[in-house]
C-alpha positions in Angstrom: 28.2 140.5 38.3 27.3 144.2 38.8 26.4 146.7 36.1 28.5 149.7 35.2 29.6 152.1 37.9 27.5 155.3 38.2 28.8 158.1 36.0 30.5 160.5 38.4 28.8 163.5 36.7 25.4 162.6 38.2 26.5 163.9 41.5 25.4 167.5 41.9 27.1 169.6 44.7 23.7 170.7 46.0 22.3 167.1 46.2 25.3 165.1 47.3 24.2 164.9 50.9 20.8 163.5 49.8 22.6 160.9 47.6 24.9 159.8 50.3 22.0 159.5 52.8 20.0 157.4 50.4 23.0 155.3 49.6 23.6 154.9 53.4 20.0 153.9 54.0 20.3 151.1 51.4 23.9 149.9 51.7 25.2 151.5 54.9 25.4 150.8 58.6 25.7 152.6 61.9 26.3 151.0 65.2 27.3 151.5 68.8 30.4 149.6 69.8 30.9 148.1 73.2 33.1 151.1 74.3 30.3 153.5 73.4 31.8 154.6 70.1 29.8 155.1 67.0 30.8 153.2 63.8 29.5 154.3 60.4 29.9 152.2 57.1 29.0 152.7 53.5 29.4 149.7 51.1 29.2 149.4 47.4 30.5 147.5 44.3 32.6 150.5 43.0 35.6 151.9 44.8 35.6 155.0 42.6 32.0 155.8 43.3 32.3 155.4 47.1 35.5 157.5 47.2 34.0 160.2 44.9 30.9 160.5 47.1 32.8 160.7 50.3 35.3 163.1 48.8 32.3 165.6 48.5 31.5 165.3 52.2 32.8 168.5 53.8 33.2 167.1 57.3 35.8 164.4 56.5 39.2 164.5 55.0 39.8 160.8 54.4 37.8 158.6 52.0 39.8 155.5 51.2 37.6 152.5 50.2 38.7 149.2 51.6 38.3 146.1 49.4 36.1 143.3 50.7 35.0 140.2 48.9 32.7 141.3 46.1 32.4 144.9 47.4 34.2 148.0 48.9 33.6 149.8 52.1 34.4 153.2 53.6 34.2 153.3 57.4 34.5 155.9 60.1 34.6 155.4 63.8 34.4 157.6 66.9 32.3 160.0 68.7 33.6 163.1 66.9 33.6 162.2 63.2 30.5 159.9 63.0 28.1 162.5 64.6 29.5 165.1 62.2 28.8 162.9 59.1 25.3 162.1 60.5 24.5 165.8 61.2 25.6 166.7 57.6 23.5 163.9 55.9 20.4 164.5 58.1 20.5 168.3 57.9 17.1 169.5 56.6 16.1 166.0 55.7 12.5 164.9 55.4 13.1 161.3 54.4 15.4 158.8 56.1 15.6 155.2 57.3 14.3 155.6 60.8 16.2 152.7 62.5 19.5 154.1 61.3 18.8 157.7 62.2 17.5 156.6 65.6 20.9 155.1 66.5 22.6 158.4 65.8 19.9 160.4 67.6 19.9 158.2 70.7 23.7 158.6 70.9 23.6 162.3 70.3 20.9 163.1 72.9 23.0 161.2 75.5 25.5 164.0 75.0 28.3 161.7 74.0 29.1 163.4 70.7 30.4 166.7 72.0 28.5 168.6 69.3 
């Protein structure tokens, strides 16, 4: 049993990138698929919270949370959108979970993202 959903008013336009990055570090995933495509996930117990957070991300236009047993997930795949999401959440960052950022950076430095 989870507690109440976060009140949506706690998300400030100036800080949403930091909030998403922190949430991603705790309940997200990034991986490289066998075809060389990046996959990015963010999970949480509240569909409305996930969709609201992702609706504030300026580099995406789709943010439909998928229902899982006991949780929800938003996911993005491909070498165009995932690097854009990562570039946005890591811009000017001083704190991050190294192992997740390293997957993005290793892929990006190989020139596969097209950015």
